[in-house]
C-alpha positions as CSV (number, residue, x, y, z in Angstrom):
1,X,-0.1,0.0,0.0
2,X,1.5,3.4,-1.1
3,X,1.6,5.8,1.9
4,X,1.7,9.6,1.9
5,X,5.0,9.9,3.8
6,X,5.7,13.6,2.8
7,X,2.3,14.7,4.3
8,X,2.6,12.5,7.4
9,X,6.2,13.7,8.3
10,X,5.0,17.2,7.8
11,X,2.1,16.7,10.3
12,X,3.6,14.6,13.0
13,X,6.7,12.6,13.7
14,X,5.2,10.5,16.2
15,X,2.4,9.4,13.8
16,X,5.1,8.7,11.2
17,X,6.8,6.5,13.4
18,X,3.6,4.7,14.2
19,X,2.9,4.1,10.6
20,X,6.5,3.1,10.1
21,X,5.7,0.3,12.7
22,X,2.6,-0.7,11.0
23,X,4.5,-1.0,7.7
24,X,7.2,-3.0,9.2
25,X,4.7,-5.5,10.7
26,X,3.1,-5.7,7.3
27,X,6.7,-6.5,5.9
28,X,6.3,-3.8,3.3
29,X,10.1,-3.1,3.2
30,X,9.8,-0.8,0.1
31,X,7.3,1.4,1.8
32,X,9.4,1.1,5.1
33,X,12.6,2.3,3.4
34,X,10.7,5.2,1.6
35,X,9.1,6.1,4.8
36,X,12.4,6.2,6.7
37,X,14.2,8.2,4.2
38,X,11.4,10.8,4.1
39,X,11.6,10.9,7.8
40,X,15.2,11.5,7.9
41,X,15.1,14.1,5.4
42,X,12.3,15.9,7.1
43,X,14.2,15.9,10.4
44,X,17.4,17.0,9.0
45,X,15.6,20.0,7.3
46,X,14.1,20.7,10.7
47,X,17.4,20.8,12.2
48,X,18.8,23.1,9.5
49,X,15.9,25.6,10.1
50,X,16.6,25.6,13.7
51,X,20.1,26.1,13.2
52,X,19.4,29.1,10.9
53,X,16.9,30.6,13.3
54,X,19.4,30.3,16.2
55,X,22.1,31.8,14.1
56,X,20.0,34.6,13.2
57,X,18.9,35.3,16.9
58,X,22.5,35.2,17.8
59,X,23.6,37.5,15.0
60,X,20.8,40.0,15.9
61,X,21.9,40.3,19.5
62,X,25.6,40.7,18.5
63,X,24.6,43.5,16.3
64,X,22.4,45.1,18.8
65,X,25.3,44.8,21.4
66,X,27.5,46.7,18.9
67,X,25.2,49.4,17.9
68,X,23.6,50.3,21.2
69,X,26.4,49.9,23.9
70,X,24.6,52.1,26.4
71,X,21.6,49.8,26.4
72,X,23.6,46.5,26.9
73,X,21.7,44.2,29.2
74,X,22.0,41.1,31.0
75,X,19.1,39.8,28.9
76,X,21.0,40.4,25.6
77,X,24.2,38.6,27.0
78,X,21.9,35.6,28.2
79,X,20.3,35.4,24.8
80,X,23.8,35.4,23.1
81,X,24.8,32.5,25.4
82,X,21.7,30.7,25.0
83,X,21.9,30.8,21.1
84,X,25.3,29.7,21.3
85,X,24.4,26.8,23.5
86,X,21.5,25.9,21.2
87,X,23.7,26.0,18.0
88,X,26.1,23.8,19.8
89,X,23.6,21.2,20.8
90,X,22.4,21.1,17.1
91,X,26.0,20.5,15.9
92,X,26.4,17.8,18.4
93,X,23.1,16.2,17.4
94,X,23.8,16.4,13.6
95,X,27.6,16.8,13.0
96,X,27.2,17.6,9.2
97,X,25.6,20.9,10.6
98,X,29.2,22.2,11.4
99,X,31.2,25.2,11.0
100,X,31.4,24.7,7.2
101,X,27.6,24.6,7.0
102,X,27.2,27.9,9.1
103,X,29.9,29.6,6.9
104,X,27.8,28.5,3.8
105,X,24.7,30.2,5.1
106,X,26.5,33.2,6.8
107,X,26.0,35.9,4.3
108,X,22.4,34.9,3.4
109,X,21.4,34.7,7.0
110,X,23.2,38.2,8.1
111,X,21.3,40.7,6.4
112,X,17.9,39.8,8.2
113,X,19.3,40.0,11.7
114,X,20.9,43.4,10.9
115,X,17.6,44.7,9.8
116,X,15.9,43.4,13.0
117,X,18.7,44.8,15.2
118,X,18.1,48.3,13.7
119,X,14.4,48.0,14.2
120,X,14.7,46.7,17.7
121,X,17.0,49.3,18.8
122,X,15.6,52.2,16.6
123,X,19.4,52.8,15.4
124,X,20.5,52.8,11.9
125,X,24.0,50.9,11.4
126,X,26.8,51.0,9.1
127,X,27.5,47.5,10.2
128,X,27.5,45.3,7.1
129,X,29.3,42.2,8.4
130,X,30.2,40.1,11.3
131,X,33.1,37.8,11.7
132,X,32.7,34.3,13.2
133,X,34.9,35.3,16.0
134,X,32.5,38.1,17.0
135,X,29.5,35.9,16.8
136,X,30.7,32.6,18.4
137,X,33.9,33.7,20.4
138,X,33.8,37.1,21.8
139,X,32.6,37.7,25.2
140,X,29.5,39.6,25.8
141,X,28.9,40.2,29.4
142,X,27.5,43.0,31.7
143,X,29.3,41.5,34.7
144,X,32.0,43.8,36.3
145,X,35.4,42.4,35.8
146,X,37.3,41.7,39.2
């Protein structure tokens, strides 16, 4: 029996796995293989979207940090740390979503966070780029140095 794997994976991973179990019990290995491949592709795409979203959020807060130093806050610093942690987690979960992948999507991703940072701060910026170091390595903290 032909199944609608695309629609099913777009709707629910749990329902997809249940349908895969049924397909396995029916010993329909061709459909099982197709379903597993569709599920894996869908999950991979979801992780890519999540990484892009976290990268965009991270970049936006780094830009805000740079263009409005007088408004720096603990919540901005926490958002930067949180986004970095989420990106690290995604990279551990799917090793092909590594630094090389981030560099491939970098330029395409950067313009949206710059626009959002300008709107959020109500400040125009001449900032057109960020380095990998600025986004992932530089320290952003409002804590006083000892």
